[in-house]
N, CA, C and O atoms as a Maestro MAE file, in Angstrom:
{
 s_m_m2io_version
 :::
 2.0.0
}

f_m_ct {
 s_m_title
 :::
 protein
 m_atom[300] {
  # First column is atom index #
  i_m_mmod_type
  r_m_x_coord
  r_m_y_coord
  r_m_z_coord
  i_m_residue_number
  s_m_chain_name
  s_m_pdb_residue_name
  s_m_pdb_atom_name
  i_m_atomic_number
  :::
  1 25 -99.503 104.091 39.272 1 A "MET " " N  " 7
  2 3 -98.786 103.875 40.567 1 A "MET " " CA " 6
  3 2 -98.203 105.070 41.109 1 A "MET " " C  " 6
  4 15 -98.028 105.195 42.321 1 A "MET " " O  " 8
  5 25 -97.881 105.992 40.238 2 A "THR " " N  " 7
  6 3 -97.382 107.281 40.819 2 A "THR " " CA " 6
  7 2 -98.120 107.895 41.957 2 A "THR " " C  " 6
  8 15 -97.551 108.477 42.881 2 A "THR " " O  " 8
  9 25 -99.462 107.737 41.851 3 A "TYR " " N  " 7
  10 3 -100.376 108.510 42.925 3 A "TYR " " CA " 6
  11 2 -101.013 107.582 43.936 3 A "TYR " " C  " 6
  12 15 -102.067 107.910 44.482 3 A "TYR " " O  " 8
  13 25 -100.370 106.354 44.223 4 A "ILE " " N  " 7
  14 3 -100.861 105.620 45.232 4 A "ILE " " CA " 6
  15 2 -100.486 106.243 46.459 4 A "ILE " " C  " 6
  16 15 -99.412 106.820 46.626 4 A "ILE " " O  " 8
  17 25 -101.598 106.092 47.519 5 A "THR " " N  " 7
  18 3 -101.220 106.855 48.764 5 A "THR " " CA " 6
  19 2 -101.974 105.763 49.864 5 A "THR " " C  " 6
  20 15 -102.903 105.019 49.551 5 A "THR " " O  " 8
  21 25 -101.448 105.837 51.003 6 A "ARG " " N  " 7
  22 3 -101.974 104.946 52.126 6 A "ARG " " CA " 6
  23 2 -103.389 105.019 52.220 6 A "ARG " " C  " 6
  24 15 -103.985 104.011 52.601 6 A "ARG " " O  " 8
  25 25 -104.063 106.112 51.918 7 A "ASP " " N  " 7
  26 3 -105.723 106.302 52.124 7 A "ASP " " CA " 6
  27 2 -106.527 105.767 51.071 7 A "ASP " " C  " 6
  28 15 -107.757 105.801 51.099 7 A "ASP " " O  " 8
  29 25 -105.788 105.225 50.051 8 A "ASP " " N  " 7
  30 3 -106.572 104.609 48.856 8 A "ASP " " CA " 6
  31 2 -107.340 103.522 49.313 8 A "ASP " " C  " 6
  32 15 -107.027 102.808 50.265 8 A "ASP " " O  " 8
  33 25 -108.599 103.379 48.453 9 A "ALA " " N  " 7
  34 3 -109.474 102.246 48.763 9 A "ALA " " CA " 6
  35 2 -108.707 100.939 48.587 9 A "ALA " " C  " 6
  36 15 -107.696 100.906 47.886 9 A "ALA " " O  " 8
  37 25 -109.199 99.811 49.246 10 A "SER " " N  " 7
  38 3 -108.696 98.509 48.899 10 A "SER " " CA " 6
  39 2 -108.927 98.124 47.541 10 A "SER " " C  " 6
  40 15 -109.802 98.621 46.832 10 A "SER " " O  " 8
  41 25 -108.022 97.114 47.147 11 A "PHE " " N  " 7
  42 3 -108.237 96.750 45.746 11 A "PHE " " CA " 6
  43 2 -108.306 95.130 45.860 11 A "PHE " " C  " 6
  44 15 -107.780 94.442 46.735 11 A "PHE " " O  " 8
  45 25 -109.066 94.705 44.783 12 A "LEU " " N  " 7
  46 3 -109.098 93.242 44.488 12 A "LEU " " CA " 6
  47 2 -108.702 93.215 42.972 12 A "LEU " " C  " 6
  48 15 -109.415 93.750 42.123 12 A "LEU " " O  " 8
  49 25 -107.651 92.633 42.700 13 A "ILE " " N  " 7
  50 3 -107.166 92.661 41.271 13 A "ILE " " CA " 6
  51 2 -107.204 91.155 40.802 13 A "ILE " " C  " 6
  52 15 -106.681 90.232 41.426 13 A "ILE " " O  " 8
  53 25 -107.812 91.050 39.758 14 A "MET " " N  " 7
  54 3 -107.915 89.799 38.980 14 A "MET " " CA " 6
  55 2 -107.283 89.777 37.731 14 A "MET " " C  " 6
  56 15 -107.445 90.758 37.006 14 A "MET " " O  " 8
  57 25 -106.562 88.803 37.325 15 A "HIS " " N  " 7
  58 3 -105.740 88.921 36.188 15 A "HIS " " CA " 6
  59 2 -105.595 87.523 35.627 15 A "HIS " " C  " 6
  60 15 -105.121 86.605 36.296 15 A "HIS " " O  " 8
  61 25 -106.042 87.377 34.305 16 A "GLY " " N  " 7
  62 3 -105.757 86.030 33.691 16 A "GLY " " CA " 6
  63 2 -104.238 86.044 33.115 16 A "GLY " " C  " 6
  64 15 -103.787 87.015 32.507 16 A "GLY " " O  " 8
  65 25 -103.525 84.902 33.365 17 A "ASP " " N  " 7
  66 3 -102.164 84.860 33.063 17 A "ASP " " CA " 6
  67 2 -101.873 84.701 31.545 17 A "ASP " " C  " 6
  68 15 -100.735 84.759 31.079 17 A "ASP " " O  " 8
  69 25 -103.057 84.485 30.777 18 A "LYS " " N  " 7
  70 3 -102.813 84.577 29.208 18 A "LYS " " CA " 6
  71 2 -103.464 85.832 28.558 18 A "LYS " " C  " 6
  72 15 -103.697 85.907 27.351 18 A "LYS " " O  " 8
  73 25 -103.749 86.857 29.505 19 A "GLU " " N  " 7
  74 3 -104.039 88.290 28.956 19 A "GLU " " CA " 6
  75 2 -103.240 88.610 27.963 19 A "GLU " " C  " 6
  76 15 -102.032 88.623 28.197 19 A "GLU " " O  " 8
  77 25 -103.718 88.938 26.642 20 A "PRO " " N  " 7
  78 3 -102.897 89.308 25.424 20 A "PRO " " CA " 6
  79 2 -102.572 90.722 25.496 20 A "PRO " " C  " 6
  80 15 -101.642 91.094 24.780 20 A "PRO " " O  " 8
  81 25 -103.201 91.640 26.275 21 A "LEU " " N  " 7
  82 3 -102.784 93.042 26.165 21 A "LEU " " CA " 6
  83 2 -102.026 93.684 27.454 21 A "LEU " " C  " 6
  84 15 -101.181 94.571 27.330 21 A "LEU " " O  " 8
  85 25 -102.381 93.191 28.576 22 A "VAL " " N  " 7
  86 3 -101.712 93.616 29.888 22 A "VAL " " CA " 6
  87 2 -100.918 92.507 30.423 22 A "VAL " " C  " 6
  88 15 -101.493 91.507 30.853 22 A "VAL " " O  " 8
  89 25 -99.615 92.608 30.431 23 A "PRO " " N  " 7
  90 3 -98.774 91.489 30.961 23 A "PRO " " CA " 6
  91 2 -99.190 91.330 32.556 23 A "PRO " " C  " 6
  92 15 -99.531 92.272 33.272 23 A "PRO " " O  " 8
  93 25 -99.105 90.120 32.914 24 A "THR " " N  " 7
  94 3 -99.305 89.767 34.397 24 A "THR " " CA " 6
  95 2 -98.331 90.541 35.260 24 A "THR " " C  " 6
  96 15 -98.682 90.874 36.392 24 A "THR " " O  " 8
  97 25 -97.210 90.827 34.829 25 A "ALA " " N  " 7
  98 3 -96.176 91.475 35.563 25 A "ALA " " CA " 6
  99 2 -96.727 92.846 36.054 25 A "ALA " " C  " 6
  100 15 -96.407 93.262 37.167 25 A "ALA " " O  " 8
  101 25 -97.510 93.514 35.274 26 A "GLN " " N  " 7
  102 3 -98.033 94.819 35.558 26 A "GLN " " CA " 6
  103 2 -98.877 94.725 36.846 26 A "GLN " " C  " 6
  104 15 -98.773 95.558 37.747 26 A "GLN " " O  " 8
  105 25 -99.697 93.697 36.889 27 A "SER " " N  " 7
  106 3 -100.776 93.447 38.015 27 A "SER " " CA " 6
  107 2 -99.664 93.309 39.270 27 A "SER " " C  " 6
  108 15 -99.737 94.060 40.242 27 A "SER " " O  " 8
  109 25 -98.735 92.381 39.165 28 A "LYS " " N  " 7
  110 3 -97.903 91.968 40.186 28 A "LYS " " CA " 6
  111 2 -97.137 93.230 40.578 28 A "LYS " " C  " 6
  112 15 -97.011 93.380 41.793 28 A "LYS " " O  " 8
  113 25 -96.625 94.126 39.829 29 A "GLU " " N  " 7
  114 3 -95.868 95.405 40.124 29 A "GLU " " CA " 6
  115 2 -96.844 96.333 40.875 29 A "GLU " " C  " 6
  116 15 -96.486 97.038 41.818 29 A "GLU " " O  " 8
  117 25 -98.122 96.284 40.384 30 A "PHE " " N  " 7
  118 3 -99.311 97.299 41.089 30 A "PHE " " CA " 6
  119 2 -99.496 96.836 42.388 30 A "PHE " " C  " 6
  120 15 -99.571 97.658 43.301 30 A "PHE " " O  " 8
  121 25 -99.601 95.349 42.661 31 A "GLN " " N  " 7
  122 3 -99.927 94.790 43.717 31 A "GLN " " CA " 6
  123 2 -98.797 95.112 44.841 31 A "GLN " " C  " 6
  124 15 -99.048 95.487 45.986 31 A "GLN " " O  " 8
  125 25 -97.557 94.904 44.318 32 A "GLU " " N  " 7
  126 3 -96.504 95.308 45.308 32 A "GLU " " CA " 6
  127 2 -96.285 96.760 45.671 32 A "GLU " " C  " 6
  128 15 -95.754 97.014 46.752 32 A "GLU " " O  " 8
  129 25 -96.644 97.713 44.870 33 A "ALA " " N  " 7
  130 3 -96.763 99.092 45.111 33 A "ALA " " CA " 6
  131 2 -97.827 99.334 46.146 33 A "ALA " " C  " 6
  132 15 -97.569 100.053 47.111 33 A "ALA " " O  " 8
  133 25 -99.037 98.762 45.998 34 A "LEU " " N  " 7
  134 3 -100.021 99.030 46.871 34 A "LEU " " CA " 6
  135 2 -99.688 98.548 48.208 34 A "LEU " " C  " 6
  136 15 -99.838 99.316 49.159 34 A "LEU " " O  " 8
  137 25 -99.208 97.239 48.405 35 A "VAL " " N  " 7
  138 3 -98.763 96.712 49.662 35 A "VAL " " CA " 6
  139 2 -97.730 97.595 50.345 35 A "VAL " " C  " 6
  140 15 -97.805 97.862 51.544 35 A "VAL " " O  " 8
  141 25 -96.792 98.027 49.573 36 A "LYS " " N  " 7
  142 3 -95.678 98.878 50.034 36 A "LYS " " CA " 6
  143 2 -96.219 100.184 50.626 36 A "LYS " " C  " 6
  144 15 -95.630 100.725 51.561 36 A "LYS " " O  " 8
  145 25 -97.286 100.671 50.112 37 A "ALA " " N  " 7
  146 3 -97.859 101.893 50.546 37 A "ALA " " CA " 6
  147 2 -98.794 101.651 51.783 37 A "ALA " " C  " 6
  148 15 -99.123 102.572 52.531 37 A "ALA " " O  " 8
  149 25 -99.181 100.413 51.941 38 A "GLY " " N  " 7
  150 3 -99.939 100.146 53.170 38 A "GLY " " CA " 6
  151 2 -101.487 100.072 52.684 38 A "GLY " " C  " 6
  152 15 -102.428 100.119 53.477 38 A "GLY " " O  " 8
  153 25 -101.605 99.971 51.520 39 A "VAL " " N  " 7
  154 3 -103.051 99.859 50.888 39 A "VAL " " CA " 6
  155 2 -103.445 98.258 50.980 39 A "VAL " " C  " 6
  156 15 -102.683 97.396 50.541 39 A "VAL " " O  " 8
  157 25 -104.607 97.974 51.545 40 A "PRO " " N  " 7
  158 3 -105.008 96.552 51.417 40 A "PRO " " CA " 6
  159 2 -105.342 96.164 50.018 40 A "PRO " " C  " 6
  160 15 -106.123 96.802 49.311 40 A "PRO " " O  " 8
  161 25 -104.745 95.145 49.677 41 A "SER " " N  " 7
  162 3 -104.756 94.614 48.221 41 A "SER " " CA " 6
  163 2 -104.583 93.112 48.150 41 A "SER " " C  " 6
  164 15 -103.721 92.494 48.775 41 A "SER " " O  " 8
  165 25 -105.545 92.539 47.273 42 A "THR " " N  " 7
  166 3 -105.435 91.093 46.880 42 A "THR " " CA " 6
  167 2 -105.202 90.949 45.420 42 A "THR " " C  " 6
  168 15 -105.768 91.702 44.627 42 A "THR " " O  " 8
  169 25 -104.459 90.091 45.066 43 A "LEU " " N  " 7
  170 3 -104.134 89.837 43.577 43 A "LEU " " CA " 6
  171 2 -104.534 88.350 43.458 43 A "LEU " " C  " 6
  172 15 -104.014 87.479 44.155 43 A "LEU " " O  " 8
  173 25 -105.451 88.122 42.569 44 A "VAL " " N  " 7
  174 3 -105.840 86.746 42.024 44 A "VAL " " CA " 6
  175 2 -105.356 86.596 40.618 44 A "VAL " " C  " 6
  176 15 -105.762 87.402 39.780 44 A "VAL " " O  " 8
  177 25 -104.613 85.742 40.312 45 A "ILE " " N  " 7
  178 3 -104.165 85.437 38.928 45 A "ILE " " CA " 6
  179 2 -104.772 83.973 38.562 45 A "ILE " " C  " 6
  180 15 -104.619 82.961 39.245 45 A "ILE " " O  " 8
  181 25 -105.431 84.066 37.447 46 A "PHE " " N  " 7
  182 3 -106.184 82.981 36.898 46 A "PHE " " CA " 6
  183 2 -105.315 82.190 35.865 46 A "PHE " " C  " 6
  184 15 -104.990 82.722 34.803 46 A "PHE " " O  " 8
  185 25 -104.983 81.052 36.152 47 A "PRO " " N  " 7
  186 3 -104.139 80.287 35.161 47 A "PRO " " CA " 6
  187 2 -104.933 79.946 33.906 47 A "PRO " " C  " 6
  188 15 -105.992 79.324 33.995 47 A "PRO " " O  " 8
  189 25 -104.463 80.321 32.809 48 A "GLY " " N  " 7
  190 3 -105.096 79.802 31.427 48 A "GLY " " CA " 6
  191 2 -106.039 80.879 31.070 48 A "GLY " " C  " 6
  192 15 -106.515 80.857 29.934 48 A "GLY " " O  " 8
  193 25 -106.347 81.746 31.827 49 A "ALA " " N  " 7
  194 3 -107.332 82.881 31.516 49 A "ALA " " CA " 6
  195 2 -106.783 83.901 30.607 49 A "ALA " " C  " 6
  196 15 -105.568 84.095 30.588 49 A "ALA " " O  " 8
  197 25 -107.601 84.579 29.836 50 A "GLY " " N  " 7
  198 3 -107.223 85.567 29.013 50 A "GLY " " CA " 6
  199 2 -107.900 86.974 29.724 50 A "GLY " " C  " 6
  200 15 -107.780 87.226 30.923 50 A "GLY " " O  " 8
  201 25 -108.508 87.690 28.914 51 A "HIS " " N  " 7
  202 3 -109.161 88.902 29.282 51 A "HIS " " CA " 6
  203 2 -110.665 88.544 29.543 51 A "HIS " " C  " 6
  204 15 -111.533 88.672 28.679 51 A "HIS " " O  " 8
  205 25 -110.873 88.121 30.709 52 A "GLY " " N  " 7
  206 3 -112.257 87.612 30.909 52 A "GLY " " CA " 6
  207 2 -112.463 86.278 30.704 52 A "GLY " " C  " 6
  208 15 -111.485 85.665 30.276 52 A "GLY " " O  " 8
  209 25 -113.633 85.557 30.922 53 A "GLY " " N  " 7
  210 3 -113.803 84.326 30.581 53 A "GLY " " CA " 6
  211 2 -114.512 83.673 31.802 53 A "GLY " " C  " 6
  212 15 -114.810 84.353 32.783 53 A "GLY " " O  " 8
  213 25 -114.787 82.293 31.722 54 A "PRO " " N  " 7
  214 3 -115.577 81.559 32.779 54 A "PRO " " CA " 6
  215 2 -114.752 81.711 34.097 54 A "PRO " " C  " 6
  216 15 -115.433 81.866 35.111 54 A "PRO " " O  " 8
  217 25 -113.378 81.691 34.249 55 A "GLN " " N  " 7
  218 3 -112.808 81.844 35.424 55 A "GLN " " CA " 6
  219 2 -113.069 82.955 36.381 55 A "GLN " " C  " 6
  220 15 -112.957 82.945 37.607 55 A "GLN " " O  " 8
  221 25 -113.457 83.959 35.547 56 A "PHE " " N  " 7
  222 3 -113.866 85.231 36.415 56 A "PHE " " CA " 6
  223 2 -115.156 85.383 36.934 56 A "PHE " " C  " 6
  224 15 -115.460 86.222 37.782 56 A "PHE " " O  " 8
  225 25 -116.097 84.373 36.299 57 A "ASN " " N  " 7
  226 3 -117.443 84.275 36.686 57 A "ASN " " CA " 6
  227 2 -117.889 83.098 37.431 57 A "ASN " " C  " 6
  228 15 -119.084 82.976 37.701 57 A "ASN " " O  " 8
  229 25 -116.905 82.095 37.835 58 A "GLY " " N  " 7
  230 3 -117.311 80.965 38.564 58 A "GLY " " CA " 6
  231 2 -117.625 81.109 39.936 58 A "GLY " " C  " 6
  232 15 -117.353 82.129 40.571 58 A "GLY " " O  " 8
  233 25 -118.216 80.068 40.434 59 A "PRO " " N  " 7
  234 3 -118.660 80.111 41.809 59 A "PRO " " CA " 6
  235 2 -117.678 80.587 42.862 59 A "PRO " " C  " 6
  236 15 -117.973 81.463 43.676 59 A "PRO " " O  " 8
  237 25 -116.336 79.896 42.812 60 A "GLU " " N  " 7
  238 3 -115.382 80.240 43.735 60 A "GLU " " CA " 6
  239 2 -114.985 81.762 43.553 60 A "GLU " " C  " 6
  240 15 -114.799 82.439 44.564 60 A "GLU " " O  " 8
  241 25 -114.860 82.282 42.380 61 A "THR " " N  " 7
  242 3 -114.430 83.625 42.257 61 A "THR " " CA " 6
  243 2 -115.605 84.654 42.807 61 A "THR " " C  " 6
  244 15 -115.321 85.735 43.324 61 A "THR " " O  " 8
  245 25 -116.918 84.196 42.635 62 A "MET " " N  " 7
  246 3 -117.912 85.039 43.080 62 A "MET " " CA " 6
  247 2 -117.803 85.072 44.750 62 A "MET " " C  " 6
  248 15 -117.944 86.120 45.381 62 A "MET " " O  " 8
  249 25 -117.546 83.837 45.350 63 A "VAL " " N  " 7
  250 3 -117.206 83.884 46.786 63 A "VAL " " CA " 6
  251 2 -116.140 84.828 47.211 63 A "VAL " " C  " 6
  252 15 -116.229 85.563 48.194 63 A "VAL " " O  " 8
  253 25 -114.990 84.750 46.295 64 A "GLN " " N  " 7
  254 3 -113.894 85.614 46.633 64 A "GLN " " CA " 6
  255 2 -114.340 87.232 46.586 64 A "GLN " " C  " 6
  256 15 -114.035 88.038 47.465 64 A "GLN " " O  " 8
  257 25 -115.026 87.507 45.535 65 A "VAL " " N  " 7
  258 3 -115.653 88.932 45.331 65 A "VAL " " CA " 6
  259 2 -116.494 89.155 46.371 65 A "VAL " " C  " 6
  260 15 -116.358 90.240 46.937 65 A "VAL " " O  " 8
  261 25 -117.380 88.365 46.799 66 A "SER " " N  " 7
  262 3 -118.315 88.711 47.917 66 A "SER " " CA " 6
  263 2 -117.618 88.819 49.290 66 A "SER " " C  " 6
  264 15 -118.034 89.637 50.110 66 A "SER " " O  " 8
  265 25 -116.549 87.999 49.567 67 A "GLU " " N  " 7
  266 3 -115.896 88.179 50.796 67 A "GLU " " CA " 6
  267 2 -115.124 89.397 50.778 67 A "GLU " " C  " 6
  268 15 -115.020 90.053 51.815 67 A "GLU " " O  " 8
  269 25 -114.572 89.766 49.707 68 A "PHE " " N  " 7
  270 3 -113.753 90.999 49.523 68 A "PHE " " CA " 6
  271 2 -114.615 92.285 49.917 68 A "PHE " " C  " 6
  272 15 -114.196 93.226 50.591 68 A "PHE " " O  " 8
  273 25 -115.910 92.154 49.368 69 A "PHE " " N  " 7
  274 3 -116.743 93.473 49.536 69 A "PHE " " CA " 6
  275 2 -117.241 93.407 50.958 69 A "PHE " " C  " 6
  276 15 -117.358 94.461 51.582 69 A "PHE " " O  " 8
  277 25 -117.532 92.295 51.503 70 A "VAL " " N  " 7
  278 3 -118.013 92.332 52.927 70 A "VAL " " CA " 6
  279 2 -117.003 92.943 53.849 70 A "VAL " " C  " 6
  280 15 -117.242 93.885 54.605 70 A "VAL " " O  " 8
  281 25 -115.670 92.230 53.703 71 A "LYS " " N  " 7
  282 3 -114.638 92.687 54.446 71 A "LYS " " CA " 6
  283 2 -114.296 94.292 54.341 71 A "LYS " " C  " 6
  284 15 -114.071 95.014 55.313 71 A "LYS " " O  " 8
  285 25 -114.302 94.678 53.055 72 A "THR " " N  " 7
  286 3 -113.886 96.099 52.636 72 A "THR " " CA " 6
  287 2 -114.959 97.049 53.147 72 A "THR " " C  " 6
  288 15 -114.663 98.136 53.643 72 A "THR " " O  " 8
  289 25 -116.193 96.624 53.020 73 A "LEU " " N  " 7
  290 3 -117.308 97.618 53.256 73 A "LEU " " CA " 6
  291 2 -117.430 97.682 54.799 73 A "LEU " " C  " 6
  292 15 -117.930 98.680 55.318 73 A "LEU " " O  " 8
  293 25 -117.010 96.695 55.508 74 A "ASN " " N  " 7
  294 3 -117.180 96.761 56.943 74 A "ASN " " CA " 6
  295 2 -115.983 97.267 57.698 74 A "ASN " " C  " 6
  296 15 -116.026 97.249 58.928 74 A "ASN " " O  " 8
  297 25 -114.843 97.750 57.031 75 A "GLU " " N  " 7
  298 3 -113.759 98.322 57.499 75 A "GLU " " CA " 6
  299 2 -113.922 99.794 58.123 75 A "GLU " " C  " 6
  300 15 -112.942 100.383 58.578 75 A "GLU " " O  " 8
  :::
 }
 m_bond[299] {
  # First column is bond index #
  i_m_from
  i_m_to
  i_m_order
  :::
  1 1 2 1
  2 2 3 1
  3 3 4 2
  4 3 5 1
  5 5 6 1
  6 6 7 1
  7 7 8 2
  8 7 9 1
  9 9 10 1
  10 10 11 1
  11 11 12 2
  12 11 13 1
  13 13 14 1
  14 14 15 1
  15 15 16 2
  16 15 17 1
  17 17 18 1
  18 18 19 1
  19 19 20 2
  20 19 21 1
  21 21 22 1
  22 22 23 1
  23 23 24 2
  24 23 25 1
  25 25 26 1
  26 26 27 1
  27 27 28 2
  28 27 29 1
  29 29 30 1
  30 30 31 1
  31 31 32 2
  32 31 33 1
  33 33 34 1
  34 34 35 1
  35 35 36 2
  36 35 37 1
  37 37 38 1
  38 38 39 1
  39 39 40 2
  40 39 41 1
  41 41 42 1
  42 42 43 1
  43 43 44 2
  44 43 45 1
  45 45 46 1
  46 46 47 1
  47 47 48 2
  48 47 49 1
  49 49 50 1
  50 50 51 1
  51 51 52 2
  52 51 53 1
  53 53 54 1
  54 54 55 1
  55 55 56 2
  56 55 57 1
  57 57 58 1
  58 58 59 1
  59 59 60 2
  60 59 61 1
  61 61 62 1
  62 62 63 1
  63 63 64 2
  64 63 65 1
  65 65 66 1
  66 66 67 1
  67 67 68 2
  68 67 69 1
  69 69 70 1
  70 70 71 1
  71 71 72 2
  72 71 73 1
  73 73 74 1
  74 74 75 1
  75 75 76 2
  76 75 77 1
  77 77 78 1
  78 78 79 1
  79 79 80 2
  80 79 81 1
  81 81 82 1
  82 82 83 1
  83 83 84 2
  84 83 85 1
  85 85 86 1
  86 86 87 1
  87 87 88 2
  88 87 89 1
  89 89 90 1
  90 90 91 1
  91 91 92 2
  92 91 93 1
  93 93 94 1
  94 94 95 1
  95 95 96 2
  96 95 97 1
  97 97 98 1
  98 98 99 1
  99 99 100 2
  100 99 101 1
  101 101 102 1
  102 102 103 1
  103 103 104 2
  104 103 105 1
  105 105 106 1
  106 106 107 1
  107 107 108 2
  108 107 109 1
  109 109 110 1
  110 110 111 1
  111 111 112 2
  112 111 113 1
  113 113 114 1
  114 114 115 1
  115 115 116 2
  116 115 117 1
  117 117 118 1
  118 118 119 1
  119 119 120 2
  120 119 121 1
  121 121 122 1
  122 122 123 1
  123 123 124 2
  124 123 125 1
  125 125 126 1
  126 126 127 1
  127 127 128 2
  128 127 129 1
  129 129 130 1
  130 130 131 1
  131 131 132 2
  132 131 133 1
  133 133 134 1
  134 134 135 1
  135 135 136 2
  136 135 137 1
  137 137 138 1
  138 138 139 1
  139 139 140 2
  140 139 141 1
  141 141 142 1
  142 142 143 1
  143 143 144 2
  144 143 145 1
  145 145 146 1
  146 146 147 1
  147 147 148 2
  148 147 149 1
  149 149 150 1
  150 150 151 1
  151 151 152 2
  152 151 153 1
  153 153 154 1
  154 154 155 1
  155 155 156 2
  156 155 157 1
  157 157 158 1
  158 158 159 1
  159 159 160 2
  160 159 161 1
  161 161 162 1
  162 162 163 1
  163 163 164 2
  164 163 165 1
  165 165 166 1
  166 166 167 1
  167 167 168 2
  168 167 169 1
  169 169 170 1
  170 170 171 1
  171 171 172 2
  172 171 173 1
  173 173 174 1
  174 174 175 1
  175 175 176 2
  176 175 177 1
  177 177 178 1
  178 178 179 1
  179 179 180 2
  180 179 181 1
  181 181 182 1
  182 182 183 1
  183 183 184 2
  184 183 185 1
  185 185 186 1
  186 186 187 1
  187 187 188 2
  188 187 189 1
  189 189 190 1
  190 190 191 1
  191 191 192 2
  192 191 193 1
  193 193 194 1
  194 194 195 1
  195 195 196 2
  196 195 197 1
  197 197 198 1
  198 198 199 1
  199 199 200 2
  200 199 201 1
  201 201 202 1
  202 202 203 1
  203 203 204 2
  204 203 205 1
  205 205 206 1
  206 206 207 1
  207 207 208 2
  208 207 209 1
  209 209 210 1
  210 210 211 1
  211 211 212 2
  212 211 213 1
  213 213 214 1
  214 214 215 1
  215 215 216 2
  216 215 217 1
  217 217 218 1
  218 218 219 1
  219 219 220 2
  220 219 221 1
  221 221 222 1
  222 222 223 1
  223 223 224 2
  224 223 225 1
  225 225 226 1
  226 226 227 1
  227 227 228 2
  228 227 229 1
  229 229 230 1
  230 230 231 1
  231 231 232 2
  232 231 233 1
  233 233 234 1
  234 234 235 1
  235 235 236 2
  236 235 237 1
  237 237 238 1
  238 238 239 1
  239 239 240 2
  240 239 241 1
  241 241 242 1
  242 242 243 1
  243 243 244 2
  244 243 245 1
  245 245 246 1
  246 246 247 1
  247 247 248 2
  248 247 249 1
  249 249 250 1
  250 250 251 1
  251 251 252 2
  252 251 253 1
  253 253 254 1
  254 254 255 1
  255 255 256 2
  256 255 257 1
  257 257 258 1
  258 258 259 1
  259 259 260 2
  260 259 261 1
  261 261 262 1
  262 262 263 1
  263 263 264 2
  264 263 265 1
  265 265 266 1
  266 266 267 1
  267 267 268 2
  268 267 269 1
  269 269 270 1
  270 270 271 1
  271 271 272 2
  272 271 273 1
  273 273 274 1
  274 274 275 1
  275 275 276 2
  276 275 277 1
  277 277 278 1
  278 278 279 1
  279 279 280 2
  280 279 281 1
  281 281 282 1
  282 282 283 1
  283 283 284 2
  284 283 285 1
  285 285 286 1
  286 286 287 1
  287 287 288 2
  288 287 289 1
  289 289 290 1
  290 290 291 1
  291 291 292 2
  292 291 293 1
  293 293 294 1
  294 294 295 1
  295 295 296 2
  296 295 297 1
  297 297 298 1
  298 298 299 1
  299 299 300 2
  :::
 }
}
């Protein structure tokens, strides 16, 4: 977070709220820092998901990822 600058690439952050190693709060803080710096960023939190799992690969998630790339790559 120390080196976030306005010209950083867009972020799509996906985090399970049952992640055992990285607290959800860290992704939320990172998202806030990106937005504050003017970096386009989207945070998706998967209820009940840990570090990976089916929620990260489901059809709705794949649509979100695809839309993120289409939007980002066309900027």
